[in-house]
N, C-alpha and C positions, 0 to 999 in steps of 0.2 A: 325465287321471288325476291323482289327488290327490297321490300320492307321486312326483313327477317326479324327485326326487333319485336314485331307483333307476336312472335312465337312465345314471348314471355307473358303475354296478357292472360292466357288461360290459367297459367300457374299462379299469377298474382290474384286472379279472381278466386281460385280455390283457397289459397291461404287466407286472404282477407275475409272472405265469407265464413270460413271455418272459425276464425277468431271472433267474428261478430255474432254468429248464430250458435256457436259452441256445438256445431254439428257439421261434419265434413261432407255429407251426402249431397245437399243442395248445391254447394260450391262445385263439386265434381261434375254434376249434371250441367250446370250453367257454363262452367269452364269448357266442357266438351262441346256444348252447343255453340258457344262463341268462337272457339277455334275452328269448328266446321264452317260456320257462317263467314268467317274471315277468308277461309280457303275458297269457298264457292261464291261468295258475294250474292247469295240468293237464299231467301228463307226456306223455300221448299227443298232446293238442292242441298242446303246446309243441313237440314233435318235428315234428309236421306243419307248424307255423308256420315252424320252422327251414328245412325243405326248401322251403317256399313262398318264403321270402326268397331262397334260392339260385336258384330257378327264375325269380323276378321279376328278379333281377340279370342272369341269363343271357339273359332275354328283352328287356332294354333294348337299344335299337339302338346307342347309343354304346359301351356296355360290350362287346358282342360284336364291334364294330369294333376296339376296342383289343385284345381277345383274339386276333382274327384277325391283326391287324398283328404282335403279339408272336410268334405261332407262325410265321407266314410269314417274318418277318425272321430268326428263329432258324434256320429252314430255309435261308434264303439264306446265312447265315453258315456253316452246315454245308457247303453246296455250295462256298463260297469256300475253306473249309478243305481239303477233299479234293482240290480242283483245284490247290492250291498257291498260291492267290492271297494268302492272309494270310501264309503263310510267305515268299513272294517279296517282298511289300511290306515285311514286318518286317525281312528281311535288308537290303533296300535302305535303309530308314530307319535300321536299326541301325548301318549303316556310317557314318552321319552323326551319330548320337546316341550318346554314350558316357557320359553322366552323368545323374544324377537331374534336375539343373536343365534339361538338354536335353530330357528326356522331358516334364517339366512345361511347358516352353516350347512343345513340340509340341501339348500339350493346349490351351493358350491360343490357339495358332495356328488351331485348328479351330473357333474361336468362330462363324464364319459358318454352321456346320452347325446352330447353335441358333436356327433360324428358325421352328420350329413347336412341338414338344413336347420336354420334357427327355429322355424315354426315347429319342427318335429319335437324338439325337447320341451318347448314351451307348452305344447298341447299335451305332452305326456305328463309333466309334473304339475301343470296349471290347476287341474281340478283338485288335486291333493293340497296344494298350497292354498287355494281358495278356501277350502274347508277349514284349514288350520288358522288362516287369517280371521275367519269369522269366529272360530272358537275362542281365540286368544285376544280378539278385538285389537288387531294390529293395523298399522297404516298401510293401505293397499298400494299407494303410490311408491313408497320406499321399497316394499317387497317386490313390486313389479319392476322397478328400476334395477334391482339386484338380479332378477331373472334375465332382463334384457342385456345388461352389461356382461353377465357371465356367459351369455349365449353369443351375442353379436360381436363382442370384442374378442372372444376366444376363437371363433371359427375362422376369422380372417388372419389369425396368427399361426394356424396349424399348417405345417409344411407338407403333410401327406394325408391320405385317406378321407378326403372330403370332395364333394362336387365342386366346391369353391376353388380348390387347387387347380383342377383341370381348366376351369374357365379363366382364372387369373393368369395361368401360364400361357394359355392360348392367346390372350390379349397381348402379353409381352412378346410372344413369338411373332404375332402379326406385325407389330410395330418394328421389331428388329429386322424382319424380312423386308418390309417396305423401305426402311432407311439403309438397307444393305450393311448392317453392322455384323461383324464377326464375333458374336457373343452367344453364350449358352442361355436360352430363355429361362430354364429352370434355375440356373445359377444366379441370374439377375433377380428372379423371384425370391430365392432364398435370402439374398442380401437385402432385398427390399423389406422383408419382415422386420429386420432390425430397425428400419426407419419408419415403420407404421406407428408413429409416435402417439397419435390419438388413441388407437386401440390399446396400446401399452399403458398410457396414462389413465384411461378409463378403467382398465383392469385393476390398477393400483387403487384408484378411488373406490371402486366397488369392494375391494378387500378391506380397505381402511374403514369404510362405512359399516361393514359387517361386524368388526370388532370394536368400533367406537360408536355405539348407538347413543343418541342424545335423548333423554327422557322429555325434555322441554319441547324439542322439535317434534317428538312423537305425538305428544298431546295436541299440538297445533295441527299436525297432519290428520290426526284422528277426527278432530272437529271439522276440518275441511272435507274429509271424506264422508262423514255423516251427512254433511250438507249436500254433497254430490249424490249420495245414495237416495236422499229424499227427492231428488229431481227425477229419479228413475222410477217409473210406474211399474211395480211388480204385482199389481192386483190380479192381472190376467194369468199369472203363473202361481197364484196362491195354492190352487189345488194340487199342482204338480209338486211344489215345495213341501206341502203337507204329506203327500204320498211318499216322497223320498225320505222324509224324516222318520217314517214308520217302518222302513225296510230293516231287515235283520242284518247286522254287520257280519260280513263274510270276506275277510281279506284275500282269500284265495281267488275270489272272483275278480280281483284286480291283478294279483301276482301272475296268474296263468296267462292272460292276454298280453300283459306288458312284456314279460320275458319272452313269450312266443313271438311277439312283434319284433323285439330286438334281435333275437336269434335268426328269424327269417330274413330280416333286413341285412344283417351281416353276411349270411350265407348267399343270398340272392345277389348282393353286390359283388361278392367274390366270383360267383358263377357267371354273372353277366360280363364282368371285366375279363375273366379268363377266356370266355368265348370270343372276345374281341382282340385276343392276342397278348394279353398281359402275362408276364412271367412271374411276378411276385404279387403278394397280397396287396401291397401298397399301390402298385400299378393297376391292379384290378379295381380297387376302390376309386381310383382317379379316372379310369376309362369307362366305368360302368355308367349306364343311363340311370342316374340316381333318382330322378323324378318318377320314372316308370317303376323302378324297383320298389320305391316306397309305396306307390299305389298298389302294386301287386302284393307286397307284404301285408298291408293293412287289409286287403280284400281276403287273403287266405286266413289271416288272423280272425277276421269277422266270422267267416264260415265255421272255423274250428271252435271259436268261442261260443257261437250260437249252439253248436252241438254240446259243448261242455256245460253250458247253462241249462239246457234241456235235461241233460243227464242228472243235474243237481236239482231237478224239479222246480225250475223257474217257470212261471206261467208264460205260454207262448205269446198271448196277446199283449202282455205287459212288455216283454222283450221287444216285440215289433214296434209298439207304440213309442217306446222310449228310444229306440234306434232312430226313428224319424224325428222325434223331438230333439235328440242330440244333434243330428245333422242340420236341422232347421236353425238351431242356435248359432250355427256357423254361417248362415246365409247373409248376415250383415257384413261379415268379413269378406265373404266371397263376392258380394255385390260391389263393395268398395274396391277390391282388387281388379275386378273386370273394368270398372270405370277408370281406375288409375292407368291400367294398361292401354285402354282406348285413348285416354288423354295424351299419353306419351306418343302414340302413333300420330295424333293430330299435330302435336308440337313439332315432330320431325318433318312432317309434310309442309309445315309453315317455315322450315329452314332454321330450326333451333341450333343444330350443329354448326351450320354455316355462320350464324350470328356469333356464336361463341368463338369460333376460329378467327373471324374477321376482326374481333375487338381486341385480340392479342397479337402481338408481333414479336419479332426477334430483337426488339430494342431493350428487353429486360437485361439487367446485369445478371451474371451467373448466380450470385449468391441470393438473389431474390426470386429466381425461377421456381424452386421447390415450394417456397412459402406462398407464392402467388397461385400456383396450381392448387395447393391445399385450400386456400381461402376461397378461391373462385369455385373449385369443385365442391366444397362444403356447402356453399350457398345454393348452387344448382342442385346438389344432392338433397338438400332440404326441400326444395321445390319438387323434385322428382320422387323422393322417398324410396329410391331403389339403389342399393350399392352396385349391383350389376349394371344398371343403366348408366350410373355416373362413371363407372370404370370404362364402359364401352365408349362413352363420349369423350373422356379426358385422357385415356391412355395414348391414342395417336397424337393428340395435341401436346401432352406432357413430354413424350419422348422426342418429338420434333423440336420443341423448345429447348430441351436439355442438350440436344446435339448442336443446335444453332448458337446457343449461348455458352456452351462449354460447361454446363452444370453437371453434377454427378448423376448418372443415369439411375443407379439403384436408389439414390436418395429421392429423385424425382418420381420414380415408380412407387416408392413407399408413400410419397405424398398423395399420389393418385388414389392408392388403395385406402389411405387414411381418410381422404375426403368422402369416399363412398361409405366408409364405416360411420362417419359423422352423420351423413344424410340418413342412412338406414336406421341409426339409433335414435335420432332426434325428431325426424319428420313425422307429422301426423298422417302422412301418406304411406309410411313404411309398413310392410307386412308384419314385422315383429311388433311394432307399436300397436297396430290394429288387433293382432291376435291376442296379445297380453291384455289390452284394455277390454276386449270382448270376453275373455275367459274370466277375468277378475271383476267384471261388471263395473268398469270405471268409465267416466266420461272421456272420450277420446281426446278432445282438444285440450282439456285441463290436464290430462295425464301427459300429453306431449309437451305442453308448456312447462310442466314440472321437470320433465327430463331435459328440456332445453337449458334450464337454469344450471343444472349440474354439468351437462355436457359442455356448456360454454366455458366452464373452468378448464376442462380437459382440452378444449380447442385452443384456448389462450396459451396454455403451457406448451401445446404442440407447436404453435406459431413461433414461440421463442426458441424451441429446440430446433426447428427447421432453419431459422436464421443463423443460429450458432453453428449447427452442423455444416451448413453450406460454406461457411468460412474456412472449414478444415478440409472438406471433401471435394470442393470445386477445383 
C-alpha cells in the first residue's frame, strides 16, 4: 500500500481517545474500525474485515490459550475467595506486615514466581496485595508500579528458564541468519542483557522506591486514588463483597492451590521440554510450550482444588458461583487483549512494518544507531503495548542498521529489547498494565499515566547510557 503512514492512524485514535475518555475500550473499537475501513475503503466491507480480525485473533492457538488461562485463573481466585483462602492468608501476612515498605518488600520476595509470564505472577499475588492495600489504606498506584517493575523488568533480564528467552533468542537467530553473520545467537542474547539499560534502571528505581517511601507523596496518591475509586460504581457488587467479608478465614484454602499450581507448572514445563528433545532443565523450560503448560497446570489445579474444597465442606453452589464470578472479573482484560491483537493485525495489513523501515536508512552514524532504535522502538512499543510485538518489528531493522552503520550488535540488540520493555511497562495497551489495573481496581488510563511519569525518568537515563556506551563499543 502506497500510503503506509496511515497505519499509524488507528494507534493515534486509541491513545488520544483513551486520554480523552479515560477508558481504552471505545478507542480500541474505533481504531480497529478505522483501520479496517482504510484497508477496504468501504463501510460494509470494512465492518466485515473488523469482525474477521476478531475471529482470526480468537482462532489463533496461543491467543485462545492465554484467554483460557486468564479466565480459569480468575475462576480459581474466585474459589479461593469464597473458601476464605485469600482472607486467611491476608490476615496471617497482615499480622506480620504493617507498613507500605513491608508490603513492597513482600512483592519483591515473590520474585521466584516470575519464571514464566508476567501476568502469571501478578494474578497470583494480586488478590493478596489488593486485600492488604485496602486493610492498610495504601496508595494503589505505587504498589501496582512495584508489582509491574518487579515483574516486567525482571523477566526480560533472565537468561534461562522463561518463555521469553526462547522467543528473544529466536528473533536474534533469525536476523543473524538473514544477514549471514557468523555469530552465536544465544551469546549475542546474553551480551545484550548487559545493555538492556531501561529494564536495569527501572529495577534500580523500583528497589529505591521500596526503601525510600515518602509520606507526603503517599498522602497525595491516597487522595487521588480515593477520587478514582469514587468513579468506579461498586453498587452492583455490594452483595458479593458483603458475602466475602463474612467467610471464615482459612489460609490453607489458598496455600494448597497456589503451591499445587507452582509445582505442576514447573513439572509440566520440564516434561514438555524433555519430550521435545531438551537435555537439561534449563533447555526444557526454554523449549516447552509455556502458554499451553500454564493452561494445563491451572486446569488440573482447578479440578484438584475443587475436590479439596468439597472435602473441606465448602458449599458446591457457592464454589461454582464464585468460579464464574472470578472468571467474569477477567472479561474486561480479555476483551481488551482481543481488541489489541486484532488492532495489530489491522496495522500490519496497512503496512506498519514497511512504514517504519522506509523512514529509517543507513545514514545514521554508528554511535546514534542504538539510541535511535531505543527511542523509536519505545514510541512504537507504547502504541502497541506489546514487548513481543515491538521486538518482532524492530529486531530485523535494528540488526540491519547495526551492520550497515558499524554499530555494536549486542548493544543494538539490547536497545531493541529495552524498547519493548518500555512499551510493555508504560503503555495502557500492555497486558501487564491491564491485568494489574483490573486486579487492583484502578482506572487504566490514570494508572498508565502515573507509570509513564516514572518510566520516563528511566527512559531518559537509558538514552544517555546508550549514547555513552556507543562511543566505546562501536
